[in-house]
The first five atom37 places (N, CA, C, CB, O) and aatype in JSON, in Angstrom:
{
  "aatype": [12, 16, 6, 13, 10, 5, 19, 15, 16, 0, 16, 3, 16, 1, 6, 15, 0, 5, 2, 12, 0, 1, 15, 19, 19, 6, 0, 1, 10, 0, 0, 7, 0, 5, 9, 19, 7, 14, 19, 0, 16, 19, 19, 10, 5, 6, 7, 6, 14, 19, 0, 7, 6, 6, 17, 1, 10, 10, 10, 3, 16, 5, 16, 3, 1, 18, 11, 3, 10, 6, 0, 8, 10, 10, 1, 10, 8, 16, 17, 8, 16, 14, 5, 9, 19, 0, 19, 14, 9, 0, 0, 7, 15, 3, 0, 18, 10, 1, 17, 19, 1, 15, 15, 16, 12, 0, 19, 15, 5, 0, 1, 14],
  "atom_mask": [
    [1, 1, 1, 1, 1],
    [1, 1, 1, 1, 1],
    [1, 1, 1, 1, 1],
    [1, 1, 1, 1, 1],
    [1, 1, 1, 1, 1],
    [1, 1, 1, 1, 1],
    [1, 1, 1, 1, 1],
    [1, 1, 1, 1, 1],
    [1, 1, 1, 1, 1],
    [1, 1, 1, 1, 1],
    [1, 1, 1, 1, 1],
    [1, 1, 1, 1, 1],
    [1, 1, 1, 1, 1],
    [1, 1, 1, 1, 1],
    [1, 1, 1, 1, 1],
    [1, 1, 1, 1, 1],
    [1, 1, 1, 1, 1],
    [1, 1, 1, 1, 1],
    [1, 1, 1, 1, 1],
    [1, 1, 1, 1, 1],
    [1, 1, 1, 1, 1],
    [1, 1, 1, 1, 1],
    [1, 1, 1, 1, 1],
    [1, 1, 1, 1, 1],
    [1, 1, 1, 1, 1],
    [1, 1, 1, 1, 1],
    [1, 1, 1, 1, 1],
    [1, 1, 1, 1, 1],
    [1, 1, 1, 1, 1],
    [1, 1, 1, 1, 1],
    [1, 1, 1, 1, 1],
    [1, 1, 1, 0, 1],
    [1, 1, 1, 1, 1],
    [1, 1, 1, 1, 1],
    [1, 1, 1, 1, 1],
    [1, 1, 1, 1, 1],
    [1, 1, 1, 0, 1],
    [1, 1, 1, 1, 1],
    [1, 1, 1, 1, 1],
    [1, 1, 1, 1, 1],
    [1, 1, 1, 1, 1],
    [1, 1, 1, 1, 1],
    [1, 1, 1, 1, 1],
    [1, 1, 1, 1, 1],
    [1, 1, 1, 1, 1],
    [1, 1, 1, 1, 1],
    [1, 1, 1, 0, 1],
    [1, 1, 1, 1, 1],
    [1, 1, 1, 1, 1],
    [1, 1, 1, 1, 1],
    [1, 1, 1, 1, 1],
    [1, 1, 1, 0, 1],
    [1, 1, 1, 1, 1],
    [1, 1, 1, 1, 1],
    [1, 1, 1, 1, 1],
    [1, 1, 1, 1, 1],
    [1, 1, 1, 1, 1],
    [1, 1, 1, 1, 1],
    [1, 1, 1, 1, 1],
    [1, 1, 1, 1, 1],
    [1, 1, 1, 1, 1],
    [1, 1, 1, 1, 1],
    [1, 1, 1, 1, 1],
    [1, 1, 1, 1, 1],
    [1, 1, 1, 1, 1],
    [1, 1, 1, 1, 1],
    [1, 1, 1, 1, 1],
    [1, 1, 1, 1, 1],
    [1, 1, 1, 1, 1],
    [1, 1, 1, 1, 1],
    [1, 1, 1, 1, 1],
    [1, 1, 1, 1, 1],
    [1, 1, 1, 1, 1],
    [1, 1, 1, 1, 1],
    [1, 1, 1, 1, 1],
    [1, 1, 1, 1, 1],
    [1, 1, 1, 1, 1],
    [1, 1, 1, 1, 1],
    [1, 1, 1, 1, 1],
    [1, 1, 1, 1, 1],
    [1, 1, 1, 1, 1],
    [1, 1, 1, 1, 1],
    [1, 1, 1, 1, 1],
    [1, 1, 1, 1, 1],
    [1, 1, 1, 1, 1],
    [1, 1, 1, 1, 1],
    [1, 1, 1, 1, 1],
    [1, 1, 1, 1, 1],
    [1, 1, 1, 1, 1],
    [1, 1, 1, 1, 1],
    [1, 1, 1, 1, 1],
    [1, 1, 1, 0, 1],
    [1, 1, 1, 1, 1],
    [1, 1, 1, 1, 1],
    [1, 1, 1, 1, 1],
    [1, 1, 1, 1, 1],
    [1, 1, 1, 1, 1],
    [1, 1, 1, 1, 1],
    [1, 1, 1, 1, 1],
    [1, 1, 1, 1, 1],
    [1, 1, 1, 1, 1],
    [1, 1, 1, 1, 1],
    [1, 1, 1, 1, 1],
    [1, 1, 1, 1, 1],
    [1, 1, 1, 1, 1],
    [1, 1, 1, 1, 1],
    [1, 1, 1, 1, 1],
    [1, 1, 1, 1, 1],
    [1, 1, 1, 1, 1],
    [1, 1, 1, 1, 1],
    [1, 1, 1, 1, 1],
    [1, 1, 1, 1, 1]
  ],
  "atom_positions": [
    [[167.57, 143.41, 106.53], [167.94, 144.81, 106.66], [166.67, 145.66, 106.62], [168.93, 145.23, 105.53], [165.73, 145.35, 105.9]],
    [[166.66, 146.72, 107.4], [165.52, 147.62, 107.44], [165.54, 148.58, 106.25], [165.52, 148.41, 108.76], [166.59, 148.85, 105.66]],
    [[164.39, 149.09, 105.92], [164.27, 150.0, 104.77], [164.65, 151.43, 105.12], [162.86, 149.97, 104.23], [164.96, 152.22, 104.23]],
    [[164.64, 151.77, 106.4], [164.85, 153.16, 106.81], [165.97, 153.26, 107.85], [163.56, 153.75, 107.37], [166.19, 152.34, 108.64]],
    [[166.66, 154.41, 107.83], [167.75, 154.68, 108.77], [167.58, 156.07, 109.36], [169.12, 154.55, 108.07], [167.01, 156.97, 108.74]],
    [[168.09, 156.23, 110.58], [168.29, 157.56, 111.13], [169.8, 157.78, 111.17], [167.63, 157.72, 112.57], [170.54, 157.04, 111.81]],
    [[170.23, 158.8, 110.47], [171.65, 159.11, 110.33], [171.94, 160.33, 111.19], [172.04, 159.37, 108.83], [171.16, 161.28, 111.23]],
    [[173.07, 160.29, 111.88], [173.44, 161.46, 112.67], [174.85, 161.9, 112.34], [173.32, 161.17, 114.17], [175.72, 161.09, 112.0]],
    [[175.04, 163.19, 112.46], [176.36, 163.8, 112.34], [176.33, 165.03, 113.22], [176.72, 164.15, 110.84], [175.3, 165.37, 113.78]],
    [[177.44, 165.7, 113.33], [177.51, 166.92, 114.13], [178.49, 167.88, 113.47], [177.94, 166.62, 115.6], [179.33, 167.48, 112.67]],
    [[178.35, 169.13, 113.82], [179.24, 170.16, 113.3], [179.45, 171.2, 114.39], [178.68, 170.8, 112.01], [178.83, 171.15, 115.45]],
    [[180.32, 172.15, 114.12], [180.74, 173.07, 115.17], [179.87, 174.31, 115.34], [182.12, 173.51, 114.91], [179.97, 174.98, 116.36]],
    [[179.01, 174.64, 114.37], [178.18, 175.84, 114.49], [176.75, 175.55, 114.06], [178.76, 176.98, 113.66], [176.48, 174.64, 113.28]],
    [[175.85, 176.34, 114.58], [174.44, 176.22, 114.19], [174.29, 176.51, 112.69], [173.56, 177.19, 115.02], [173.55, 175.81, 112.0]],
    [[174.98, 177.53, 112.21], [174.9, 177.88, 110.79], [175.34, 176.72, 109.9], [175.76, 179.12, 110.5], [174.69, 176.43, 108.89]],
    [[176.42, 176.08, 110.26], [176.9, 174.93, 109.49], [175.87, 173.8, 109.52], [178.25, 174.44, 110.04], [175.62, 173.16, 108.49]],
    [[175.28, 173.55, 110.68], [174.25, 172.51, 110.79], [173.05, 172.85, 109.92], [173.81, 172.34, 112.26], [172.51, 171.98, 109.24]],
    [[172.63, 174.1, 109.93], [171.49, 174.51, 109.11], [171.81, 174.38, 107.62], [171.09, 175.95, 109.43], [170.96, 173.96, 106.83]],
    [[173.02, 174.74, 107.23], [173.41, 174.61, 105.82], [173.44, 173.16, 105.38], [174.79, 175.25, 105.6], [172.96, 172.83, 104.3]],
    [[173.99, 172.28, 106.23], [173.99, 170.85, 105.91], [172.57, 170.32, 105.8], [174.77, 170.06, 106.97], [172.24, 169.6, 104.86]],
    [[171.73, 170.68, 106.76], [170.35, 170.21, 106.78], [169.63, 170.63, 105.49], [169.61, 170.75, 108.01], [168.99, 169.81, 104.84]],
    [[169.74, 171.88, 105.15], [169.09, 172.39, 103.94], [169.59, 171.65, 102.7], [169.33, 173.9, 103.8], [168.8, 171.27, 101.83]],
    [[170.88, 171.46, 102.63], [171.49, 170.84, 101.46], [171.04, 169.39, 101.26], [173.0, 170.89, 101.57], [170.72, 168.99, 100.14]],
    [[171.01, 168.6, 102.34], [170.63, 167.2, 102.18], [169.14, 167.04, 101.9], [171.0, 166.41, 103.44], [168.75, 166.12, 101.18]],
    [[168.32, 167.93, 102.46], [166.88, 167.87, 102.17], [166.62, 168.3, 100.73], [166.09, 168.76, 103.16], [165.83, 167.66, 100.04]],
    [[167.27, 169.37, 100.28], [167.11, 169.81, 98.89], [167.54, 168.73, 97.91], [167.9, 171.09, 98.64], [166.95, 168.58, 96.84]],
    [[168.57, 167.97, 98.26], [169.06, 166.89, 97.4], [168.22, 165.61, 97.54], [170.53, 166.59, 97.73], [168.5, 164.62, 96.87]],
    [[167.21, 165.64, 98.39], [166.31, 164.5, 98.62], [167.05, 163.29, 99.2], [165.61, 164.1, 97.31], [166.67, 162.14, 98.98]],
    [[168.12, 163.57, 99.94], [168.88, 162.51, 100.59], [168.37, 162.23, 102.0], [170.36, 162.87, 100.64], [168.64, 161.18, 102.57]],
    [[167.63, 163.17, 102.55], [166.97, 163.0, 103.85], [165.59, 163.65, 103.74], [167.81, 163.63, 105.03], [165.42, 164.66, 103.06]],
    [[164.62, 163.05, 104.43], [163.26, 163.59, 104.38], [163.17, 164.9, 105.16], [162.26, 162.58, 104.94], [162.41, 165.8, 104.81]],
    [[163.95, 164.99, 106.21], [163.97, 166.17, 107.05], [165.18, 166.09, 107.95], [0.0, 0.0, 0.0], [165.87, 165.07, 108.02]],
    [[165.42, 167.18, 108.64], [166.58, 167.24, 109.54], [166.16, 167.89, 110.85], [167.76, 168.01, 108.9], [165.49, 168.92, 110.86]],
    [[166.56, 167.28, 111.93], [166.41, 167.88, 113.24], [167.79, 168.34, 113.67], [165.77, 166.88, 114.28], [168.77, 167.61, 113.56]],
    [[167.84, 169.57, 114.16], [169.1, 170.12, 114.64], [168.98, 170.3, 116.14], [169.45, 171.48, 113.93], [168.06, 170.96, 116.63]],
    [[169.9, 169.71, 116.87], [169.9, 169.74, 118.32], [171.18, 170.4, 118.78], [169.74, 168.32, 118.92], [172.27, 170.03, 118.34]],
    [[171.05, 171.37, 119.66], [172.29, 171.93, 120.17], [172.1, 173.29, 120.81], [0.0, 0.0, 0.0], [171.01, 173.87, 120.83]],
    [[173.18, 173.75, 121.32], [174.46, 173.04, 121.33], [174.45, 171.91, 122.36], [175.62, 174.01, 121.63], [173.75, 171.96, 123.37]],
    [[175.24, 170.89, 122.06], [175.44, 169.79, 122.99], [176.89, 169.8, 123.44], [175.06, 168.42, 122.34], [177.8, 170.06, 122.65]],
    [[177.1, 169.51, 124.72], [178.46, 169.45, 125.25], [179.1, 168.14, 124.81], [178.47, 169.58, 126.81], [178.44, 167.09, 124.8]],
    [[180.38, 168.19, 124.44], [181.08, 167.0, 124.0], [182.47, 166.94, 124.63], [181.19, 166.97, 122.47], [183.04, 167.96, 125.02]],
    [[182.98, 165.75, 124.71], [184.37, 165.52, 125.07], [184.88, 164.48, 124.08], [184.54, 165.04, 126.58], [184.33, 163.38, 124.0]],
    [[185.92, 164.81, 123.34], [186.48, 163.91, 122.33], [188.0, 163.83, 122.49], [186.1, 164.37, 120.9], [188.62, 164.72, 123.07]],
    [[188.57, 162.77, 121.97], [190.03, 162.66, 121.96], [190.58, 163.37, 120.73], [190.47, 161.18, 122.0], [190.16, 163.08, 119.6]],
    [[191.49, 164.27, 120.94], [192.22, 164.92, 119.85], [193.7, 164.78, 120.15], [191.79, 166.42, 119.69], [194.2, 165.28, 121.16]],
    [[194.38, 164.1, 119.25], [195.81, 163.83, 119.43], [196.07, 163.16, 120.78], [196.62, 165.13, 119.33], [197.05, 163.46, 121.46]],
    [[195.16, 162.24, 121.16], [195.33, 161.46, 122.37], [194.9, 162.14, 123.66], [0.0, 0.0, 0.0], [195.02, 161.54, 124.73]],
    [[194.42, 163.35, 123.58], [194.03, 164.1, 124.77], [192.53, 164.42, 124.73], [194.86, 165.4, 124.89], [192.01, 164.75, 123.66]],
    [[191.83, 164.32, 125.87], [190.43, 164.71, 125.89], [190.27, 166.22, 125.76], [189.76, 164.22, 127.18], [190.96, 166.99, 126.43]],
    [[189.36, 166.62, 124.88], [189.09, 168.04, 124.63], [187.58, 168.26, 124.74], [189.63, 168.5, 123.23], [186.81, 167.55, 124.1]],
    [[187.18, 169.23, 125.56], [185.76, 169.54, 125.72], [185.37, 170.64, 124.74], [185.45, 169.99, 127.18], [186.16, 171.51, 124.4]],
    [[184.13, 170.57, 124.3], [183.63, 171.58, 123.38], [182.13, 171.5, 123.23], [0.0, 0.0, 0.0], [181.44, 170.86, 124.02]],
    [[181.62, 172.15, 122.19], [180.21, 172.13, 121.86], [180.03, 171.77, 120.4], [179.54, 173.48, 122.17], [180.85, 172.1, 119.55]],
    [[178.94, 171.07, 120.12], [178.6, 170.69, 118.76], [177.11, 170.89, 118.54], [179.0, 169.23, 118.47], [176.33, 171.01, 119.48]],
    [[176.74, 170.93, 117.28], [175.34, 170.94, 116.86], [175.1, 169.62, 116.14], [175.01, 172.19, 115.93], [175.77, 169.31, 115.16]],
    [[174.14, 168.84, 116.63], [173.86, 167.5, 116.1], [172.73, 167.56, 115.1], [173.51, 166.53, 117.24], [171.73, 168.25, 115.3]],
    [[172.91, 166.83, 114.0], [171.86, 166.67, 113.0], [171.36, 165.23, 113.02], [172.38, 167.04, 111.59], [172.16, 164.29, 113.06]],
    [[170.05, 165.07, 113.0], [169.41, 163.77, 112.89], [168.64, 163.77, 111.58], [168.47, 163.46, 114.13], [167.81, 164.65, 111.34]],
    [[168.92, 162.79, 110.74], [168.38, 162.75, 109.38], [167.73, 161.39, 109.13], [169.5, 163.02, 108.34], [168.36, 160.36, 109.34]],
    [[166.48, 161.4, 108.68], [165.8, 160.15, 108.36], [165.83, 159.94, 106.84], [164.33, 160.16, 108.88], [165.55, 160.86, 106.07]],
    [[166.19, 158.72, 106.44], [166.35, 158.41, 105.02], [166.04, 156.94, 104.77], [167.77, 158.75, 104.54], [165.79, 156.17, 105.69]],
    [[166.07, 156.58, 103.51], [165.94, 155.18, 103.11], [167.35, 154.56, 103.11], [165.25, 155.04, 101.7], [168.34, 155.23, 102.82]],
    [[167.41, 153.29, 103.43], [168.7, 152.61, 103.49], [169.46, 152.72, 102.17], [168.49, 151.14, 103.84], [170.67, 152.9, 102.17]],
    [[168.76, 152.6, 101.05], [169.45, 152.64, 99.76], [169.94, 154.04, 99.39], [168.54, 152.13, 98.68], [170.63, 154.19, 98.38]],
    [[169.61, 155.06, 100.17], [170.11, 156.42, 99.94], [171.3, 156.75, 100.84], [168.98, 157.44, 100.17], [171.9, 157.82, 100.71]],
    [[171.65, 155.83, 101.75], [172.68, 156.13, 102.74], [174.03, 156.52, 102.12], [172.87, 154.95, 103.66], [174.6, 157.54, 102.49]],
    [[174.53, 155.74, 101.2], [175.87, 156.01, 100.64], [175.93, 157.39, 100.0], [176.25, 154.94, 99.6], [176.92, 158.11, 100.15]],
    [[174.86, 157.78, 99.28], [174.82, 159.12, 98.67], [174.75, 160.2, 99.74], [173.62, 159.24, 97.72], [175.38, 161.25, 99.62]],
    [[173.97, 159.94, 100.8], [173.88, 160.9, 101.9], [175.23, 161.06, 102.59], [172.82, 160.46, 102.92], [175.66, 162.18, 102.86]],
    [[175.89, 159.95, 102.86], [177.21, 160.0, 103.5], [178.2, 160.79, 102.64], [177.75, 158.57, 103.75], [178.91, 161.66, 103.16]],
    [[178.25, 160.51, 101.36], [179.17, 161.22, 100.47], [178.86, 162.72, 100.44], [179.09, 160.64, 99.04], [179.77, 163.54, 100.43]],
    [[177.59, 163.05, 100.43], [177.17, 164.46, 100.42], [177.63, 165.16, 101.71], [175.63, 164.56, 100.27], [178.17, 166.26, 101.66]],
    [[177.4, 164.51, 102.85], [177.83, 165.09, 104.12], [179.34, 165.25, 104.18], [177.36, 164.22, 105.29], [179.84, 166.26, 104.68]],
    [[180.07, 164.27, 103.67], [181.54, 164.37, 103.68], [182.02, 165.54, 102.82], [182.17, 163.06, 103.18], [183.01, 166.2, 103.16]],
    [[181.34, 165.8, 101.71], [181.72, 166.95, 100.87], [181.48, 168.27, 101.58], [180.94, 166.92, 99.55], [182.24, 169.22, 101.41]],
    [[180.43, 168.33, 102.39], [180.08, 169.57, 103.08], [180.88, 169.79, 104.36], [178.61, 169.57, 103.41], [181.06, 170.93, 104.79]],
    [[181.34, 168.72, 104.96], [181.92, 168.79, 106.3], [183.29, 169.45, 106.3], [182.03, 167.4, 106.9], [184.08, 169.28, 105.38]],
    [[183.54, 170.21, 107.36], [184.85, 170.85, 107.52], [185.79, 170.02, 108.39], [184.68, 172.25, 108.13], [186.99, 170.29, 108.43]],
    [[185.26, 169.02, 109.09], [186.08, 168.21, 109.97], [186.79, 167.11, 109.18], [185.22, 167.59, 111.08], [186.26, 166.58, 108.21]],
    [[187.99, 166.79, 109.61], [188.8, 165.76, 108.95], [188.15, 164.38, 109.05], [190.2, 165.71, 109.55], [188.1, 163.65, 108.06]],
    [[187.65, 164.04, 110.23], [187.02, 162.74, 110.45], [185.68, 162.95, 111.16], [187.94, 161.8, 111.3], [185.57, 162.72, 112.36]],
    [[184.66, 163.4, 110.42], [183.38, 163.65, 111.07], [182.67, 162.35, 111.45], [182.48, 164.47, 110.17], [182.81, 161.33, 110.78]],
    [[181.92, 162.42, 112.52], [181.08, 161.3, 112.9], [179.87, 161.29, 111.97], [180.63, 161.38, 114.41], [179.1, 162.25, 111.94]],
    [[179.71, 160.23, 111.22], [178.51, 160.0, 110.43], [178.13, 158.55, 110.7], [178.73, 160.28, 108.87], [178.82, 157.62, 110.27]],
    [[177.03, 158.36, 111.42], [176.61, 157.01, 111.79], [175.12, 156.85, 111.48], [176.9, 156.72, 113.28], [174.38, 157.83, 111.43]],
    [[174.72, 155.61, 111.29], [173.33, 155.32, 110.99], [172.85, 154.18, 111.86], [173.14, 154.98, 109.5], [173.57, 153.22, 112.13]],
    [[171.62, 154.3, 112.29], [170.97, 153.21, 113.03], [169.66, 152.88, 112.31], [170.71, 153.59, 114.53], [169.0, 153.78, 111.78]],
    [[169.29, 151.61, 112.28], [168.05, 151.23, 111.61], [166.83, 151.75, 112.36], [167.97, 149.72, 111.47], [166.81, 151.8, 113.59]],
    [[165.83, 152.13, 111.62], [164.53, 152.46, 112.2], [163.72, 151.17, 112.18], [163.79, 153.64, 111.39], [163.28, 150.72, 111.12]],
    [[163.55, 150.57, 113.34], [162.89, 149.27, 113.44], [161.39, 149.37, 113.22], [163.16, 148.65, 114.8], [160.76, 148.43, 112.72]],
    [[160.8, 150.51, 113.59], [159.37, 150.69, 113.44], [159.06, 152.18, 113.42], [158.59, 149.99, 114.58], [159.84, 152.99, 113.92]],
    [[157.94, 152.51, 112.84], [157.48, 153.89, 112.79], [156.07, 153.93, 112.26], [0.0, 0.0, 0.0], [155.58, 152.93, 111.72]],
    [[155.42, 155.06, 112.4], [154.05, 155.14, 111.89], [154.07, 154.99, 110.37], [153.38, 156.49, 112.31], [154.97, 155.48, 109.69]],
    [[153.06, 154.31, 109.85], [152.99, 154.07, 108.41], [153.02, 155.37, 107.63], [151.73, 153.29, 108.06], [153.73, 155.48, 106.63]],
    [[152.26, 156.36, 108.08], [152.19, 157.63, 107.36], [153.56, 158.32, 107.33], [151.14, 158.56, 108.0], [153.97, 158.84, 106.3]],
    [[154.25, 158.31, 108.47], [155.57, 158.95, 108.52], [156.55, 158.24, 107.6], [156.1, 158.96, 109.95], [157.27, 158.9, 106.84]],
    [[156.6, 156.92, 107.64], [157.55, 156.19, 106.81], [157.22, 156.32, 105.32], [157.56, 154.71, 107.21], [158.13, 156.33, 104.49]],
    [[155.94, 156.42, 104.97], [155.58, 156.71, 103.57], [156.13, 158.07, 103.15], [154.04, 156.67, 103.37], [156.62, 158.23, 102.03]],
    [[156.04, 159.05, 104.06], [156.56, 160.39, 103.78], [158.08, 160.34, 103.61], [156.17, 161.36, 104.91], [158.61, 160.96, 102.69]],
    [[158.78, 159.63, 104.48], [160.24, 159.5, 104.33], [160.56, 158.88, 102.98], [160.83, 158.63, 105.48], [161.44, 159.36, 102.27]],
    [[159.85, 157.81, 102.61], [160.09, 157.15, 101.33], [159.88, 158.11, 100.16], [159.17, 155.92, 101.18], [160.74, 158.22, 99.29]],
    [[158.76, 158.81, 100.15], [158.47, 159.7, 99.01], [159.4, 160.91, 99.0], [157.02, 160.16, 99.05], [159.72, 161.44, 97.94]],
    [[159.82, 161.37, 100.17], [160.69, 162.55, 100.25], [162.13, 162.26, 99.88], [160.63, 163.13, 101.63], [162.88, 163.17, 99.52]],
    [[162.53, 161.01, 99.98], [163.92, 160.67, 99.69], [164.08, 159.87, 98.41], [164.51, 159.89, 100.85], [165.14, 159.33, 98.12]],
    [[163.03, 159.8, 97.66], [163.09, 159.12, 96.38], [163.95, 159.95, 95.44], [161.66, 158.88, 95.79], [163.76, 161.16, 95.33]],
    [[164.88, 159.31, 94.76], [165.73, 160.02, 93.82], [164.84, 160.72, 92.79], [166.75, 159.05, 93.12], [163.81, 160.17, 92.39]],
    [[165.23, 161.91, 92.37], [164.43, 162.69, 91.43], [164.1, 161.87, 90.18], [165.18, 163.97, 91.04], [162.98, 161.96, 89.67]],
    [[165.03, 161.1, 89.69], [164.78, 160.28, 88.49], [163.71, 159.24, 88.75], [166.08, 159.59, 88.03], [163.0, 158.85, 87.82]],
    [[163.55, 158.76, 90.0], [162.53, 157.79, 90.35], [161.17, 158.47, 90.57], [162.94, 157.0, 91.61], [160.12, 157.86, 90.38]],
    [[161.2, 159.73, 90.98], [159.97, 160.44, 91.31], [159.21, 160.84, 90.06], [160.29, 161.67, 92.15], [158.0, 161.08, 90.13]],
    [[159.86, 160.93, 88.94], [159.21, 161.35, 87.7], [158.77, 160.14, 86.9], [160.13, 162.23, 86.88], [159.49, 159.14, 86.84]],
    [[157.58, 160.24, 86.26], [157.13, 159.12, 85.43], [157.97, 158.92, 84.2], [155.71, 159.32, 85.03], [157.7, 158.01, 83.41]]
  ]
}
């Protein structure tokens, strides 16, 4: 298993995406957040395709922080079944991955 993940989710407004991003970074569950949008989407709702727009968040974290990050996002999310998915980061620059590690270290681990 890889040590790092990129987690993505989406929400319906830029403001909601910014609030989620700020919250997960402040909680040290993600090193940073990229917000992309709006993006056009088509999803099934009650068996019918529905077109709309979403704001996507991309969050880099450590694998062992994923469950806490997922729970945090679920508490913040307004959608009944939000997309929250993670893909492994197979490689990255050493300096960047050190930054992700130090930025997502639980506060109790960061203190001597």
